[in-house]
NUMI-407396 format. One line per 8 residues: their letters; for each residue z, y, x of N, C-alpha, C, CB. Coordinates in nm, 2 decimals. Glycine has a CB too. Example, Ala and Ser with C-alpha at 12.3 -4.5 7.8 and 13.67 -1.06 7.14 Angstrom:
REM NUMI-407396
as> 0.78:-0.57:1.32:0.78:-0.45:1.23:0.78:-0.33:1.32:0.90:-0.45:1.13 ~ 0.71:-0.22:1.28:0.71:-0.11:1.37:0.79:0.00:1.29:0.57:-0.06:1.41
END
This chain:
REM NUMI-407396
mrwlfvvl> 9.71:15.02:10.71:9.79:14.92:10.78:9.90:14.86:10.69:9.85:14.98:10.90 ~ 9.95:14.95:10.60:10.06:14.90:10.52:10.01:14.78:10.43:10.11:15.01:10.43 ~ 9.88:14.78:10.39:9.83:14.68:10.30:9.84:14.54:10.37:9.69:14.71:10.25 ~ 9.82:14.55:10.51:9.82:14.42:10.58:9.96:14.36:10.58:9.78:14.45:10.73 ~ 10.07:14.44:10.59:10.20:14.39:10.59:10.24:14.34:10.45:10.30:14.50:10.62 ~ 10.18:14.40:10.34:10.20:14.36:10.21:10.14:14.22:10.19:10.14:14.46:10.10 ~ 10.02:14.20:10.24:9.95:14.07:10.22:10.02:13.96:10.30:9.80:14.08:10.27 ~ 10.06:14.00:10.42:10.14:13.90:10.50:10.27:13.86:10.43:10.17:13.96:10.64
glliapaa> 10.33:13.96:10.37:10.46:13.93:10.30:10.44:13.84:10.18:10.52:14.06:10.25 ~ 10.33:13.86:10.11:10.29:13.77:10.00:10.26:13.63:10.04:10.18:13.83:9.92 ~ 10.20:13.62:10.16:10.17:13.48:10.22:10.30:13.41:10.27:10.07:13.49:10.33 ~ 10.39:13.49:10.33:10.50:13.43:10.39:10.61:13.40:10.29:10.56:13.53:10.50 ~ 10.62:13.48:10.19:10.73:13.46:10.09:10.73:13.32:10.02:10.72:13.56:9.98 ~ 10.61:13.27:9.97:10.61:13.14:9.91:10.65:13.03:10.01:10.47:13.11:9.86 ~ 10.61:13.04:10.14:10.65:12.95:10.24:10.80:12.95:10.26:10.58:12.97:10.37 ~ 10.86:13.06:10.26:11.00:13.07:10.28:11.08:13.01:10.16:11.05:13.22:10.29
vraqnsvl> 11.02:13.03:10.04:11.09:12.97:9.92:11.08:12.82:9.93:11.02:13.02:9.79 ~ 10.96:12.77:9.97:10.94:12.63:9.98:11.04:12.57:10.08:10.80:12.59:10.02 ~ 11.06:12.64:10.19:11.15:12.59:10.30:11.29:12.59:10.25:11.14:12.68:10.42 ~ 11.33:12.69:10.16:11.47:12.69:10.11:11.49:12.58:10.01:11.49:12.82:10.05 ~ 11.38:12.54:9.93:11.40:12.44:9.83:11.37:12.30:9.89:11.30:12.46:9.72 ~ 11.45:12.27:9.99:11.43:12.14:10.06:11.52:12.04:9.99:11.47:12.15:10.21 ~ 11.50:11.91:10.02:11.59:11.80:9.97:11.73:11.83:10.00:11.54:11.66:10.02 ~ 11.76:11.87:10.12:11.89:11.90:10.16:11.96:12.01:10.07:11.90:11.95:10.31
dtiaahgt> 11.88:12.11:10.03:11.93:12.21:9.94:11.96:12.15:9.80:11.83:12.33:9.93 ~ 11.87:12.07:9.76:11.89:12.01:9.63:12.01:11.92:9.62:11.76:11.92:9.59 ~ 12.03:11.84:9.73:12.15:11.75:9.74:12.28:11.83:9.74:12.14:11.66:9.86 ~ 12.28:11.94:9.81:12.40:12.03:9.82:12.42:12.09:9.68:12.38:12.14:9.93 ~ 12.32:12.14:9.62:12.33:12.20:9.49:12.39:12.11:9.38:12.20:12.26:9.44 ~ 12.34:11.99:9.38:12.38:11.89:9.28:12.51:11.82:9.32:12.27:11.78:9.26 ~ 12.55:11.83:9.45:12.67:11.76:9.50:12.66:11.61:9.49:12.78:11.80:9.41 ~ 12.54:11.56:9.49:12.52:11.41:9.48:12.40:11.37:9.57:12.49:11.37:9.33
lrvgmpgd> 12.41:11.26:9.64:12.30:11.20:9.71:12.26:11.08:9.62:12.35:11.15:9.85 ~ 12.13:11.08:9.58:12.08:10.98:9.50:12.00:10.88:9.59:11.99:11.04:9.39 ~ 12.05:10.75:9.59:11.99:10.65:9.67:11.92:10.55:9.59:12.09:10.59:9.77 ~ 11.79:10.54:9.60:11.71:10.44:9.52:11.73:10.30:9.59:11.56:10.47:9.51 ~ 11.76:10.20:9.52:11.78:10.07:9.58:11.75:9.96:9.48:11.93:10.05:9.63 ~ 11.66:9.86:9.52:11.63:9.75:9.43:11.75:9.67:9.39:11.52:9.66:9.49 ~ 11.84:9.65:9.49:11.97:9.58:9.46:11.96:9.43:9.45:12.03:9.63:9.34 ~ 11.85:9.37:9.52:11.84:9.23:9.51:11.80:9.17:9.65:11.73:9.20:9.41
yrpfgsrd> 11.84:9.23:9.75:11.80:9.19:9.89:11.93:9.18:9.98:11.70:9.28:9.95 ~ 11.99:9.07:9.99:12.09:9.05:10.09:12.03:9.04:10.23:12.17:8.92:10.06 ~ 12.10:9.10:10.33:12.23:9.16:10.33:12.23:9.31:10.31:12.30:9.12:10.46 ~ 12.12:9.36:10.27:12.10:9.51:10.27:12.16:9.57:10.14:11.96:9.55:10.29 ~ 12.14:9.51:10.03:12.19:9.56:9.91:12.16:9.47:9.79:12.13:9.70:9.87 ~ 12.27:9.40:9.74:12.25:9.31:9.63:12.36:9.34:9.53:12.26:9.16:9.68 ~ 12.32:9.32:9.40:12.40:9.35:9.29:12.48:9.22:9.24:12.32:9.41:9.17 ~ 12.61:9.23:9.23:12.69:9.12:9.18:12.67:9.11:9.03:12.84:9.15:9.21
aatgkveg> 12.63:8.99:8.99:12.60:8.96:8.85:12.72:8.99:8.76:12.55:8.82:8.83 ~ 12.84:8.96:8.81:12.96:8.97:8.72:13.00:9.12:8.71:13.07:8.88:8.78 ~ 13.01:9.19:8.82:13.06:9.32:8.82:12.96:9.43:8.82:13.15:9.34:8.95 ~ 12.83:9.40:8.85:12.73:9.50:8.86:12.73:9.59:8.98:12.74:9.58:8.73 ~ 12.83:9.56:9.07:12.84:9.64:9.19:12.74:9.60:9.29:12.99:9.63:9.24 ~ 12.68:9.70:9.36:12.59:9.67:9.47:12.66:9.68:9.60:12.47:9.77:9.46 ~ 12.64:9.58:9.68:12.71:9.57:9.81:12.61:9.54:9.92:12.82:9.47:9.81 ~ 12.64:9.57:10.05:12.56:9.53:10.16:12.55:9.64:10.27:12.42:9.50:10.11
idvdmaeg> 12.47:9.61:10.37:12.46:9.70:10.48:12.42:9.84:10.44:12.36:9.65:10.58 ~ 12.32:9.85:10.35:12.27:9.98:10.32:12.36:10.06:10.21:12.13:9.97:10.26 ~ 12.44:9.98:10.14:12.54:10.05:10.06:12.64:10.12:10.15:12.61:9.95:9.96 ~ 12.69:10.05:10.25:12.78:10.11:10.35:12.72:10.23:10.42:12.83:10.01:10.45 ~ 12.59:10.21:10.45:12.52:10.32:10.52:12.50:10.44:10.42:12.38:10.27:10.57 ~ 12.47:10.41:10.30:12.45:10.52:10.20:12.58:10.60:10.18:12.40:10.47:10.07 ~ 12.69:10.53:10.18:12.82:10.59:10.17:12.85:10.68:10.29:12.94:10.49:10.15 ~ 12.81:10.64:10.41:12.83:10.72:10.52:12.74:10.84:10.52:12.80:10.64:10.65
laaslgvk> 12.62:10.83:10.48:12.52:10.94:10.47:12.58:11.04:10.37:12.38:10.89:10.43 ~ 12.62:11.00:10.26:12.68:11.09:10.16:12.80:11.16:10.21:12.72:11.02:10.03 ~ 12.89:11.09:10.28:13.00:11.15:10.34:12.96:11.26:10.45:13.09:11.05:10.41 ~ 12.86:11.23:10.52:12.81:11.33:10.62:12.77:11.46:10.56:12.70:11.27:10.71 ~ 12.72:11.45:10.44:12.67:11.56:10.36:12.78:11.63:10.28:12.55:11.52:10.27 ~ 12.89:11.56:10.26:13.00:11.61:10.18:12.97:11.61:10.03:13.03:11.75:10.22 ~ 12.90:11.50:9.99:12.86:11.49:9.85:12.90:11.35:9.80:12.71:11.52:9.83 ~ 12.88:11.33:9.67:12.90:11.20:9.60:12.78:11.11:9.62:12.94:11.22:9.46
leivptkw> 12.80:10.98:9.61:12.69:10.89:9.62:12.65:10.83:9.48:12.72:10.77:9.71 ~ 12.52:10.83:9.45:12.48:10.77:9.32:12.37:10.67:9.36:12.42:10.87:9.22 ~ 12.39:10.54:9.33:12.29:10.44:9.35:12.20:10.43:9.23:12.36:10.30:9.38 ~ 12.07:10.46:9.25:11.97:10.46:9.15:11.89:10.33:9.15:11.87:10.58:9.16 ~ 11.90:10.25:9.04:11.83:10.12:9.04:11.68:10.15:9.04:11.87:10.04:8.92 ~ 11.60:10.07:9.12:11.46:10.07:9.12:11.41:9.93:9.14:11.41:10.17:9.22 ~ 11.27:9.92:9.15:11.21:9.79:9.18:11.12:9.81:9.30:11.13:9.73:9.05 ~ 11.09:9.69:9.36:11.01:9.70:9.48:10.87:9.76:9.45:10.99:9.56:9.55
adllpdla> 10.81:9.72:9.34:10.68:9.78:9.30:10.69:9.92:9.26:10.62:9.69:9.19 ~ 10.81:9.97:9.23:10.82:10.11:9.18:10.88:10.21:9.28:10.91:10.11:9.06 ~ 10.90:10.16:9.40:10.96:10.25:9.50:10.88:10.38:9.52:10.96:10.17:9.64 ~ 10.75:10.37:9.54:10.68:10.49:9.57:10.66:10.58:9.44:10.54:10.46:9.62 ~ 10.63:10.52:9.33:10.62:10.60:9.21:10.76:10.67:9.17:10.58:10.52:9.09 ~ 10.87:10.60:9.19:11.00:10.66:9.16:11.03:10.77:9.26:11.11:10.55:9.16 ~ 11.00:10.75:9.39:11.02:10.85:9.49:10.94:10.98:9.45:10.99:10.80:9.63 ~ 10.81:10.95:9.42:10.72:11.07:9.38:10.77:11.14:9.26:10.58:11.02:9.36
agkfdigm> 10.83:11.07:9.17:10.88:11.13:9.05:11.02:11.20:9.06:10.90:11.02:8.94 ~ 11.07:11.19:9.19:11.20:11.26:9.22:11.32:11.19:9.16:11.19:11.40:9.17 ~ 11.31:11.06:9.14:11.42:10.99:9.08:11.53:10.97:9.18:11.38:10.86:9.03 ~ 11.50:10.97:9.31:11.60:10.96:9.42:11.56:11.03:9.54:11.63:10.81:9.45 ~ 11.66:11.06:9.63:11.64:11.14:9.75:11.60:11.05:9.87:11.76:11.22:9.78 ~ 11.64:10.93:9.87:11.61:10.84:9.98:11.61:10.69:9.92:11.71:10.85:10.09 ~ 11.52:10.61:9.97:11.51:10.47:9.93:11.57:10.39:10.04:11.37:10.43:9.91 ~ 11.66:10.30:10.00:11.73:10.21:10.10:11.74:10.07:10.04:11.88:10.26:10.13
ggisitlt> 11.79:9.97:10.12:11.80:9.84:10.06:11.72:9.74:10.13:11.77:9.84:9.92 ~ 11.67:9.76:10.26:11.59:9.66:10.33:11.44:9.69:10.31:11.62:9.52:10.28 ~ 11.40:9.81:10.32:11.26:9.85:10.30:11.17:9.84:10.42:11.25:9.99:10.24 ~ 11.06:9.76:10.41:10.97:9.74:10.53:10.89:9.87:10.55:10.88:9.62:10.51 ~ 10.88:9.91:10.67:10.80:10.02:10.71:10.65:9.97:10.72:10.84:10.08:10.85 ~ 10.57:10.03:10.63:10.43:9.99:10.62:10.34:10.11:10.62:10.40:9.90:10.50 ~ 10.21:10.09:10.67:10.12:10.21:10.67:10.08:10.25:10.53:10.00:10.17:10.75 ~ 10.08:10.16:10.44:10.05:10.19:10.30:10.16:10.28:10.24:10.04:10.06:10.21
rqkaayfs> 10.28:10.25:10.27:10.39:10.34:10.22:10.39:10.47:10.30:10.53:10.26:10.23 ~ 10.36:10.46:10.43:10.36:10.58:10.51:10.26:10.68:10.46:10.33:10.54:10.66 ~ 10.15:10.64:10.40:10.05:10.73:10.35:10.11:10.82:10.24:9.93:10.65:10.29 ~ 10.21:10.77:10.17:10.26:10.85:10.05:10.40:10.91:10.07:10.26:10.75:9.93 ~ 10.46:10.87:10.18:10.60:10.91:10.21:10.63:10.91:10.35:10.70:10.82:10.13 ~ 10.75:10.96:10.39:10.80:10.95:10.52:10.89:10.83:10.53:10.87:11.09:10.57 ~ 10.91:10.79:10.66:11.02:10.69:10.69:11.11:10.75:10.79:10.95:10.56:10.74 ~ 11.24:10.70:10.78:11.33:10.73:10.89:11.29:10.66:11.01:11.48:10.70:10.84
apvvrtgk> 11.37:10.68:11.12:11.35:10.60:11.24:11.39:10.46:11.20:11.45:10.65:11.35 ~ 11.33:10.36:11.26:11.36:10.22:11.22:11.51:10.18:11.24:11.27:10.12:11.31 ~ 11.56:10.10:11.15:11.70:10.06:11.15:11.71:9.92:11.20:11.76:10.08:11.01 ~ 11.61:9.83:11.16:11.62:9.69:11.20:11.48:9.64:11.24:11.67:9.60:11.08 ~ 11.47:9.57:11.35:11.35:9.51:11.39:11.34:9.37:11.33:11.33:9.50:11.54 ~ 11.23:9.33:11.27:11.22:9.20:11.20:11.08:9.15:11.20:11.28:9.21:11.06 ~ 11.05:9.06:11.11:10.91:9.01:11.10:10.92:8.89:10.99:10.86:8.95:11.23 ~ 10.81:8.85:10.94:10.81:8.75:10.84:10.83:8.61:10.90:10.68:8.75:10.76
aaialcgk> 10.92:8.54:10.84:10.95:8.40:10.89:10.97:8.31:10.77:11.08:8.40:10.98 ~ 10.97:8.18:10.79:10.98:8.09:10.68:11.12:8.03:10.67:10.88:7.98:10.69 ~ 11.16:7.98:10.55:11.28:7.91:10.53:11.26:7.80:10.43:11.40:8.00:10.49 ~ 11.32:7.68:10.45:11.29:7.57:10.36:11.42:7.48:10.36:11.17:7.49:10.41 ~ 11.42:7.38:10.27:11.53:7.28:10.27:11.53:7.22:10.40:11.51:7.18:10.15 ~ 11.65:7.19:10.45:11.67:7.14:10.58:11.60:7.01:10.60:11.82:7.13:10.61 ~ 11.59:6.93:10.50:11.51:6.80:10.51:11.36:6.82:10.52:11.55:6.71:10.39 ~ 11.32:6.94:10.49:11.17:6.96:10.49:11.12:7.05:10.60:11.13:7.01:10.36
qasfqdla> 11.21:7.12:10.67:11.17:7.23:10.75:11.08:7.18:10.87:11.29:7.30:10.82 ~ 11.09:7.05:10.91:11.00:7.00:11.01:10.86:7.00:10.97:11.05:6.86:11.05 ~ 10.83:7.00:10.84:10.69:7.00:10.79:10.63:7.13:10.79:10.69:6.93:10.66 ~ 10.71:7.24:10.81:10.66:7.38:10.79:10.68:7.46:10.91:10.72:7.44:10.67 ~ 10.64:7.41:11.03:10.67:7.48:11.15:10.59:7.60:11.19:10.67:7.38:11.27 ~ 10.47:7.61:11.12:10.39:7.73:11.14:10.30:7.75:11.02:10.29:7.70:11.26 ~ 10.23:7.86:11.02:10.15:7.90:10.90:10.04:7.80:10.86:10.08:8.03:10.92 ~ 9.99:7.73:10.96:9.89:7.63:10.94:9.95:7.51:10.86:9.82:7.58:11.07
aidkpgvk> 10.07:7.48:10.89:10.14:7.37:10.82:10.18:7.41:10.68:10.26:7.32:10.89 ~ 10.21:7.54:10.66:10.25:7.59:10.53:10.13:7.61:10.44:10.32:7.72:10.54 ~ 10.02:7.66:10.49:9.90:7.69:10.41:9.81:7.57:10.39:9.82:7.80:10.48 ~ 9.86:7.48:10.31:9.79:7.35:10.27:9.80:7.33:10.12:9.85:7.23:10.35 ~ 9.70:7.27:10.06:9.70:7.24:9.92:9.83:7.15:9.89:9.58:7.16:9.88 ~ 9.89:7.19:9.78:10.01:7.11:9.73:10.14:7.18:9.78:10.00:6.98:9.78 ~ 10.13:7.27:9.87:10.25:7.34:9.92:10.28:7.46:9.83:10.24:7.38:10.07 ~ 10.40:7.47:9.78:10.44:7.58:9.69:10.52:7.68:9.77:10.52:7.54:9.57
vitnpggt> 10.47:7.81:9.78:10.54:7.91:9.85:10.60:8.01:9.75:10.45:7.98:9.96 ~ 10.73:8.03:9.74:10.79:8.11:9.64:10.81:8.26:9.70:10.92:8.06:9.59 ~ 10.79:8.35:9.61:10.81:8.49:9.66:10.86:8.58:9.54:10.67:8.55:9.71 ~ 10.92:8.69:9.58:10.95:8.79:9.48:10.84:8.89:9.46:11.08:8.87:9.52 ~ 10.82:8.95:9.34:10.70:9.03:9.31:10.71:9.17:9.37:10.68:9.03:9.17 ~ 10.59:9.22:9.41:10.58:9.37:9.43:10.62:9.42:9.57:10.66:9.44:9.34 ~ 10.67:9.33:9.66:10.71:9.38:9.79:10.62:9.32:9.90:10.85:9.34:9.81 ~ 10.67:9.34:10.02:10.59:9.30:10.14:10.58:9.15:10.15:10.64:9.36:10.26
nekfdrat> 10.68:9.07:10.09:10.67:8.93:10.10:10.55:8.88:10.02:10.80:8.86:10.04 ~ 10.53:8.92:9.90:10.42:8.88:9.82:10.29:8.93:9.89:10.43:8.94:9.68 ~ 10.29:9.05:9.94:10.17:9.10:10.01:10.13:9.01:10.13:10.19:9.25:10.05 ~ 10.23:8.98:10.20:10.20:8.89:10.32:10.15:8.76:10.28:10.33:8.87:10.40 ~ 10.21:8.70:10.17:10.16:8.56:10.13:10.02:8.57:10.08:10.25:8.51:10.01 ~ 9.98:8.67:10.00:9.85:8.68:9.94:9.74:8.71:10.05:9.84:8.79:9.83 ~ 9.78:8.78:10.15:9.69:8.82:10.26:9.67:8.70:10.36:9.74:8.94:10.34 ~ 9.77:8.61:10.37:9.77:8.51:10.47:9.74:8.37:10.42:9.90:8.51:10.54
lkaaeivv> 9.79:8.34:10.30:9.78:8.20:10.25:9.65:8.19:10.16:9.90:8.16:10.17 ~ 9.57:8.09:10.20:9.45:8.07:10.12:9.45:7.93:10.04:9.33:8.07:10.22 ~ 9.52:7.84:10.09:9.52:7.70:10.03:9.66:7.68:9.95:9.50:7.60:10.13 ~ 9.77:7.72:10.00:9.90:7.70:9.94:9.91:7.77:9.81:10.01:7.74:10.03 ~ 9.99:7.72:9.72:10.01:7.78:9.59:10.13:7.89:9.60:10.05:7.68:9.48 ~ 10.10:8.01:9.56:10.20:8.11:9.56:10.27:8.12:9.43:10.14:8.25:9.60 ~ 10.40:8.10:9.43:10.48:8.10:9.30:10.56:8.23:9.30:10.57:7.97:9.29 ~ 10.53:8.32:9.21:10.61:8.44:9.20:10.73:8.43:9.10:10.51:8.56:9.14
hpdnlgvw> 10.85:8.45:9.16:10.97:8.44:9.08:11.02:8.58:9.06:11.08:8.35:9.15 ~ 11.05:8.62:8.94:11.08:8.76:8.91:11.22:8.81:8.96:11.08:8.79:8.76 ~ 11.31:8.71:8.99:11.44:8.75:9.03:11.46:8.72:9.18:11.55:8.68:8.95 ~ 11.47:8.82:9.26:11.47:8.80:9.41:11.60:8.72:9.45:11.47:8.93:9.48 ~ 11.71:8.75:9.38:11.83:8.67:9.41:11.82:8.53:9.36:11.95:8.74:9.34 ~ 11.75:8.50:9.26:11.73:8.37:9.20:11.63:8.28:9.28:11.69:8.37:9.06 ~ 11.56:8.34:9.37:11.46:8.27:9.45:11.53:8.15:9.53:11.39:8.36:9.55 ~ 11.65:8.17:9.58:11.71:8.07:9.66:11.76:7.95:9.58:11.83:8.14:9.73
aeliagqa> 11.80:7.97:9.46:11.84:7.86:9.37:11.71:7.78:9.34:11.90:7.91:9.24 ~ 11.60:7.84:9.32:11.47:7.78:9.29:11.43:7.69:9.41:11.36:7.88:9.26 ~ 11.45:7.75:9.53:11.41:7.68:9.65:11.50:7.56:9.67:11.42:7.77:9.78 ~ 11.63:7.57:9.65:11.72:7.46:9.67:11.70:7.35:9.57:11.87:7.51:9.66 ~ 11.66:7.39:9.45:11.63:7.30:9.34:11.50:7.22:9.35:11.63:7.37:9.21 ~ 11.42:7.26:9.46:11.29:7.19:9.48:11.18:7.25:9.40:11.31:7.05:9.46 ~ 11.20:7.36:9.33:11.09:7.42:9.25:10.98:7.49:9.34:11.14:7.53:9.16 ~ 11.01:7.50:9.47:10.91:7.55:9.57:10.95:7.48:9.70:10.91:7.70:9.58
dvmitdsv> 10.86:7.49:9.80:10.88:7.42:9.93:10.92:7.52:10.03:10.75:7.36:9.97 ~ 10.87:7.64:10.03:10.90:7.74:10.14:10.91:7.88:10.08:10.78:7.74:10.24 ~ 10.99:7.96:10.14:11.00:8.10:10.12:10.96:8.17:10.25:11.14:8.15:10.06 ~ 10.88:8.28:10.24:10.85:8.36:10.36:10.90:8.50:10.33:10.69:8.36:10.39 ~ 10.99:8.54:10.42:11.06:8.67:10.40:11.10:8.73:10.54:11.19:8.66:10.31 ~ 11.17:8.83:10.54:11.21:8.89:10.67:11.30:8.80:10.75:11.28:9.03:10.65 ~ 11.28:8.79:10.88:11.35:8.69:10.96:11.50:8.71:10.95:11.31:8.70:11.10 ~ 11.55:8.84:10.93:11.69:8.87:10.92:11.74:8.81:10.80:11.71:9.02:10.93
etrlqqkl> 11.66:8.80:10.69:11.71:8.74:10.57:11.72:8.59:10.58:11.62:8.78:10.45 ~ 11.63:8.53:10.65:11.63:8.38:10.66:11.76:8.34:10.74:11.51:8.33:10.74 ~ 11.80:8.42:10.84:11.92:8.39:10.91:12.04:8.40:10.82:11.94:8.49:11.03 ~ 12.05:8.50:10.74:12.16:8.51:10.65:12.16:8.40:10.54:12.16:8.65:10.58 ~ 12.05:8.37:10.48:12.05:8.28:10.37:12.08:8.13:10.42:11.91:8.28:10.31 ~ 12.05:8.10:10.54:12.09:7.97:10.59:12.24:7.96:10.61:12.02:7.93:10.72 ~ 12.31:8.08:10.63:12.45:8.08:10.64:12.51:8.07:10.50:12.50:8.21:10.71 ~ 12.45:8.14:10.41:12.50:8.14:10.27:12.48:8.00:10.20:12.44:8.25:10.19
hpelcaih> 12.36:7.94:10.24:12.32:7.81:10.17:12.30:7.71:10.28:12.20:7.83:10.08 ~ 12.39:7.62:10.31:12.38:7.52:10.42:12.26:7.43:10.39:12.51:7.44:10.43 ~ 12.21:7.42:10.27:12.10:7.33:10.24:11.97:7.39:10.30:12.08:7.32:10.09 ~ 11.97:7.52:10.33:11.84:7.58:10.38:11.85:7.60:10.53:11.82:7.71:10.31 ~ 11.73:7.59:10.59:11.72:7.61:10.73:11.61:7.71:10.76:11.68:7.47:10.81 ~ 11.64:7.82:10.84:11.55:7.91:10.88:11.46:7.85:10.99:11.62:8.04:10.94 ~ 11.33:7.88:10.98:11.23:7.82:11.07:11.18:7.93:11.17:11.11:7.76:10.99 ~ 11.23:7.91:11.30:11.19:8.00:11.41:11.21:8.15:11.37:11.04:7.98:11.44
pdspfdfg> 11.33:8.19:11.33:11.35:8.33:11.30:11.34:8.42:11.42:11.48:8.35:11.23 ~ 11.35:8.37:11.54:11.34:8.45:11.66:11.19:8.47:11.70:11.42:8.38:11.77 ~ 11.10:8.39:11.64:10.96:8.41:11.66:10.88:8.42:11.53:10.91:8.28:11.74 ~ 10.90:8.53:11.47:10.84:8.55:11.33:10.69:8.56:11.34:10.89:8.68:11.27 ~ 10.63:8.54:11.22:10.48:8.54:11.22:10.42:8.67:11.25:10.44:8.50:11.08 ~ 10.49:8.78:11.23:10.43:8.91:11.26:10.55:9.01:11.31:10.36:8.97:11.14 ~ 10.51:9.13:11.33:10.61:9.23:11.37:10.64:9.32:11.25:10.56:9.31:11.49 ~ 10.77:9.35:11.23:10.80:9.44:11.13:10.93:9.52:11.16:10.82:9.36:11.00
elgyllpr> 10.95:9.63:11.09:11.07:9.71:11.10:11.11:9.75:10.96:11.05:9.83:11.19 ~ 11.24:9.77:10.94:11.30:9.82:10.82:11.35:9.96:10.84:11.41:9.73:10.76 ~ 11.33:10.04:10.74:11.38:10.18:10.76:11.41:10.24:10.62:11.28:10.27:10.83 ~ 11.43:10.37:10.61:11.46:10.43:10.49:11.35:10.52:10.44:11.59:10.52:10.50 ~ 11.31:10.51:10.31:11.20:10.57:10.25:11.24:10.72:10.21:11.14:10.50:10.13 ~ 11.16:10.81:10.25:11.19:10.95:10.23:11.08:11.03:10.17:11.23:11.02:10.36 ~ 11.11:11.13:10.09:11.00:11.22:10.04:10.94:11.30:10.16:11.05:11.32:9.93 ~ 10.83:11.36:10.14:10.77:11.44:10.25:10.84:11.57:10.27:10.62:11.46:10.22
digwklyv> 10.95:11.57:10.33:11.03:11.68:10.36:11.08:11.67:10.50:11.16:11.70:10.26 ~ 11.03:11.74:10.60:11.05:11.72:10.74:11.20:11.75:10.77:10.96:11.81:10.82 ~ 11.26:11.85:10.71:11.40:11.89:10.73:11.49:11.77:10.70:11.44:12.01:10.66 ~ 11.46:11.71:10.58:11.54:11.60:10.54:11.53:11.48:10.63:11.50:11.56:10.39 ~ 11.40:11.45:10.67:11.38:11.34:10.77:11.45:11.36:10.90:11.23:11.33:10.79 ~ 11.44:11.49:10.95:11.51:11.52:11.08:11.66:11.50:11.07:11.48:11.66:11.12 ~ 11.72:11.53:10.95:11.86:11.51:10.93:11.90:11.37:10.93:11.91:11.58:10.80 ~ 11.82:11.29:10.85:11.85:11.14:10.85:11.83:11.08:10.98:11.76:11.07:10.74
dqwlhilg> 11.73:11.11:11.06:11.71:11.05:11.19:11.82:11.09:11.29:11.57:11.10:11.25 ~ 11.87:11.21:11.28:11.98:11.25:11.37:12.10:11.18:11.33:12.00:11.40:11.36 ~ 12.13:11.16:11.20:12.24:11.09:11.15:12.24:10.94:11.20:12.25:11.09:11.00 ~ 12.12:10.88:11.20:12.10:10.75:11.25:12.13:10.74:11.40:11.97:10.69:11.21 ~ 12.08:10.84:11.47:12.09:10.84:11.61:12.24:10.85:11.65:12.02:10.96:11.67 ~ 12.32:10.93:11.58:12.46:10.94:11.61:12.53:10.81:11.58:12.52:11.06:11.53 ~ 12.49:10.74:11.47:12.55:10.61:11.43:12.52:10.51:11.54:12.51:10.57:11.29 ~ 12.40:10.51:11.59:12.36:10.42:11.69:12.43:10.44:11.82:12.21:10.43:11.71
esgelrri> 12.45:10.56:11.86:12.51:10.59:11.99:12.66:10.56:11.98:12.49:10.73:12.03 ~ 12.72:10.58:11.86:12.87:10.56:11.85:12.90:10.42:11.83:12.91:10.64:11.73 ~ 12.81:10.33:11.80:12.83:10.19:11.77:12.86:10.16:11.63:12.95:10.15:11.85 ~ 12.86:10.26:11.54:12.90:10.24:11.40:12.79:10.16:11.33:12.92:10.38:11.33 ~ 12.66:10.19:11.37:12.55:10.11:11.31:12.56:9.96:11.33:12.42:10.17:11.36 ~ 12.59:9.93:11.46:12.61:9.79:11.49:12.73:9.73:11.42:12.63:9.77:11.64 ~ 12.83:9.80:11.40:12.95:9.75:11.33:12.92:9.72:11.19:13.07:9.85:11.34 ~ 12.85:9.81:11.12:12.82:9.79:10.98:12.73:9.67:10.97:12.75:9.91:10.92
qakwln> 12.63:9.66:11.05:12.53:9.54:11.04:12.61:9.41:11.07:12.42:9.56:11.14 ~ 12.69:9.41:11.17:12.77:9.29:11.21:12.86:9.25:11.09:12.85:9.31:11.33 ~ 12.92:9.34:11.02:13.00:9.31:10.91:12.94:9.22:10.81:13.05:9.44:10.84 ~ 12.81:9.25:10.78:12.74:9.17:10.68:12.65:9.06:10.73:12.65:9.27:10.60 ~ 12.61:9.07:10.85:12.53:8.96:10.91:12.61:8.85:10.97:12.44:9.02:11.02 ~ 12.73:8.88:11.01:12.81:8.77:11.08:12.92:8.71:10.99:12.88:8.83:11.20
END
């Protein structure tokens, strides 16, 4: 009978070690929360060209998450196309900065509870927006649709547009100057971003941001650690119930 307890002990011990070596334990041991962020997506996280400082909704949220853990915050630069590889390589503990929740990403990682409801919508120069009221009007020969590489914007364009020309611009922050300069006709991005950009650039008009082309949600990208996910979800729940989440979002959206 003793051999049975020995075998059970050998089976249980590795599981216990794995449970102890959670992301929460790693963060506590290092005293640092590492947040992966592309840093090129207003209003969630954008890097100031002059100072190099990243600001936005998710920077404030990351500071709050680090404070809840009693640790320092480190923003780790990443790219949209590198989010999953960098997460898998352990370069950061959580991905933030306006990340769309997709089934493709869900196959390789966990997501937090949704933070923002959104969907893809169009934005164009105010003198042209009447010509691009729906996807049929946009998807025509001669129409140039600009997009940033590697994210859900480019994926949506390539899956949806068959006749329009897709112009990939490497700098997500520079997309808007290109659009204003007439280097492209339309940008398709998250509806929340179209609302913000028309406030930042009076030359641009969001096209039906309240009726986006599809349904989408933004959340935080997490490694496959259920304890870490439960902590982040509970933290978000508390922020939602206290009104702090709405306050942070309103600060940057309004």
